[in-house]
C-alpha positions as CSV (number, residue, x, y, z in Angstrom):
1,X,87.8,57.8,170.4
2,X,89.9,59.4,167.8
3,X,88.5,59.4,164.3
4,X,90.8,60.3,161.4
5,X,89.6,63.1,159.3
6,X,89.1,62.6,155.6
7,X,91.5,64.6,153.4
8,X,89.9,67.5,151.8
9,X,91.0,68.6,148.3
10,X,90.9,72.4,147.9
11,X,91.0,73.7,144.3
12,X,91.7,77.3,143.5
13,X,90.1,78.6,140.3
14,X,92.0,81.6,138.9
15,X,90.3,84.1,136.8
16,X,90.9,83.8,133.1
17,X,93.8,85.9,131.8
18,X,93.0,88.9,129.5
19,X,94.7,87.1,126.6
20,X,92.6,84.0,126.8
21,X,89.4,85.9,127.3
22,X,90.2,88.1,124.3
23,X,91.0,85.1,122.1
24,X,87.8,83.4,123.2
25,X,85.8,86.4,122.4
26,X,87.5,86.7,119.0
27,X,86.8,83.1,118.2
28,X,83.1,83.5,119.1
29,X,83.0,86.7,117.0
30,X,84.6,84.9,114.0
31,X,82.1,82.0,114.2
32,X,79.2,84.5,114.3
33,X,80.5,86.4,111.3
34,X,81.1,83.2,109.3
35,X,77.6,82.1,110.2
36,X,76.1,85.4,109.1
37,X,78.1,85.2,105.8
38,X,76.6,81.8,105.1
39,X,73.1,83.0,105.8
40,X,73.5,86.1,103.6
41,X,74.9,84.0,100.7
42,X,72.0,81.5,100.9
43,X,69.4,84.3,101.1
44,X,70.8,86.2,98.1
45,X,71.3,83.0,96.1
46,X,67.7,81.9,96.6
47,X,66.3,85.3,95.9
48,X,68.3,85.8,92.7
49,X,67.6,82.4,91.3
50,X,70.5,82.7,88.8
51,X,70.4,79.1,87.6
52,X,69.2,79.1,84.9
53,X,69.9,82.8,83.9
54,X,66.8,84.9,84.5
55,X,67.3,86.8,81.2
56,X,68.1,85.8,77.6
57,X,71.1,86.7,75.6
58,X,69.2,89.4,73.6
59,X,67.9,91.0,76.8
60,X,71.4,91.1,78.2
61,X,72.9,92.7,75.1
62,X,70.1,95.3,75.0
63,X,70.6,96.3,78.6
64,X,74.4,96.2,78.4
65,X,75.4,98.0,75.2
66,X,78.7,97.4,73.6
67,X,79.2,101.0,72.5
68,X,80.1,103.6,75.1
69,X,78.7,107.2,75.1
70,X,82.0,108.5,73.7
71,X,81.9,106.1,70.8
72,X,84.4,103.6,72.2
73,X,83.6,99.9,71.6
74,X,83.7,97.9,74.8
75,X,85.2,94.5,75.1
76,X,82.7,91.6,75.5
77,X,82.3,90.6,79.1
78,X,83.6,87.3,80.4
79,X,81.4,84.7,82.2
80,X,81.9,86.1,85.7
81,X,81.1,89.7,84.6
82,X,78.0,88.5,82.9
83,X,76.9,86.7,86.1
84,X,77.7,89.8,88.2
85,X,75.8,92.3,85.8
86,X,72.8,90.1,85.8
87,X,72.8,89.8,89.6
88,X,73.1,93.5,90.1
89,X,70.2,94.0,87.6
90,X,68.1,91.6,89.6
91,X,69.0,93.3,92.8
92,X,67.1,96.4,91.8
93,X,64.0,94.3,91.1
94,X,63.9,92.5,94.4
95,X,62.9,94.7,97.4
96,X,64.4,92.2,99.9
97,X,67.9,92.8,98.6
98,X,67.9,96.5,99.0
99,X,69.3,96.2,102.5
100,X,72.7,95.2,101.0
101,X,74.8,98.0,99.7
102,X,76.8,97.7,96.5
103,X,80.0,96.7,98.2
104,X,78.5,94.0,100.4
105,X,76.4,92.7,97.5
106,X,79.5,92.4,95.2
107,X,81.3,90.4,97.8
108,X,78.3,88.0,98.2
109,X,78.1,87.6,94.4
110,X,81.8,86.7,94.2
111,X,81.4,84.1,96.9
112,X,78.3,82.6,95.2
113,X,80.3,82.4,91.9
114,X,83.2,80.7,93.6
115,X,80.9,78.0,95.1
116,X,79.1,77.2,91.8
117,X,79.7,73.7,90.5
118,X,81.0,72.9,87.0
119,X,77.6,72.4,85.5
120,X,76.4,75.8,86.7
121,X,79.6,77.5,85.6
122,X,79.3,76.0,82.1
123,X,75.9,77.6,81.7
124,X,77.4,81.1,82.0
125,X,80.5,80.1,79.9
126,X,78.1,79.2,77.0
127,X,76.2,82.4,77.6
128,X,79.5,84.3,77.3
129,X,80.3,82.5,73.9
130,X,77.0,83.6,72.5
131,X,77.6,87.2,73.5
132,X,81.0,87.1,71.9
133,X,79.5,85.8,68.7
134,X,77.0,88.7,68.7
135,X,79.8,91.2,69.3
136,X,81.8,89.8,66.3
137,X,78.8,90.1,64.0
138,X,78.2,93.8,65.1
139,X,81.8,94.8,65.0
140,X,83.8,92.5,62.6
141,X,86.8,94.8,62.6
142,X,87.1,95.2,66.3
143,X,90.5,94.7,67.9
144,X,91.2,94.9,71.6
145,X,93.5,97.9,72.3
146,X,94.0,98.5,76.0
147,X,94.7,102.1,77.0
148,X,97.6,102.7,79.5
149,X,97.5,105.5,82.0
150,X,100.6,107.6,81.2
151,X,100.8,109.0,84.7
152,X,101.2,105.5,86.1
153,X,103.5,104.0,83.4
154,X,105.9,106.9,83.2
155,X,107.5,105.7,86.5
156,X,108.5,102.4,84.8
157,X,110.0,104.0,81.6
158,X,113.7,104.7,81.7
159,X,114.7,108.3,80.6
160,X,116.0,108.4,77.0
161,X,119.4,110.0,76.8
162,X,119.8,112.9,74.4
163,X,121.7,112.2,71.2
164,X,123.6,115.5,71.2
165,X,124.6,115.2,74.8
166,X,128.2,116.3,75.3
167,X,130.4,113.7,76.8
168,X,132.6,114.9,79.7
169,X,135.9,113.1,79.9
170,X,139.7,113.4,79.9
171,X,141.2,114.5,76.6
172,X,144.3,112.6,75.6
173,X,147.1,113.8,73.4
174,X,148.7,111.9,70.5
175,X,151.3,110.5,72.8
176,X,148.6,109.2,75.2
177,X,149.6,111.7,77.8
178,X,146.8,113.4,79.6
179,X,146.5,117.2,79.3
180,X,144.6,117.9,82.5
181,X,147.9,118.6,84.4
182,X,148.8,122.1,85.6
183,X,151.3,122.5,82.8
184,X,151.8,120.8,79.5
185,X,154.6,118.3,79.2
186,X,157.7,119.4,77.4
187,X,158.7,117.9,74.1
188,X,160.9,114.9,74.8
189,X,163.7,114.7,72.3
190,X,164.7,111.3,73.4
191,X,162.5,108.4,72.6
192,X,163.9,106.3,75.4
193,X,161.1,104.8,77.4
194,X,163.1,105.2,80.7
195,X,163.3,109.0,80.2
196,X,159.6,109.3,79.6
197,X,158.9,107.2,82.7
198,X,161.2,109.4,84.8
199,X,159.4,112.6,83.7
200,X,156.0,111.2,84.5
201,X,157.1,110.2,88.0
202,X,158.6,113.7,88.6
203,X,155.2,115.5,88.1
204,X,153.2,113.3,90.4
């Protein structure tokens, strides 16, 4: 007795191409990096405890003097720079944050600042206004005068022409006939325009 055989489906599984495997590895690596960034941001934010500010206005002004060592008066810091300076000051006091170098820590601080809500941002904006008020009391005649680097800006300045620069051109005679020909034109006794036109064509 003949029994029909059941059809068998054979599937071939090809190995993944190098492009797909590389893209998969890159995607996994990006997810791991993003996860590590979120972890680092949460750790630093919780350790710093920047809301409310850990120092007062007077403590900030004492630790960040307005006057430089050369006598130059510094411009008062904005709200982000105040947040950043306080965070770097706190980093030196917390041993758990020493594993982050200055570059990594600055990037984390920038991300934390960008993720603050409006209420948290307003706290540092008010702190900045108080610091500006103290700066005005100490230096009432202060005016912000930015210094430009001459070596950088000289490429954007057009050269000034000298006033006594001699102009090079073609000298013209009284009769509007150029004098840069091999010989000077003879004096034309006739004032007829056709005669002058004939002489000019003859010397070309």
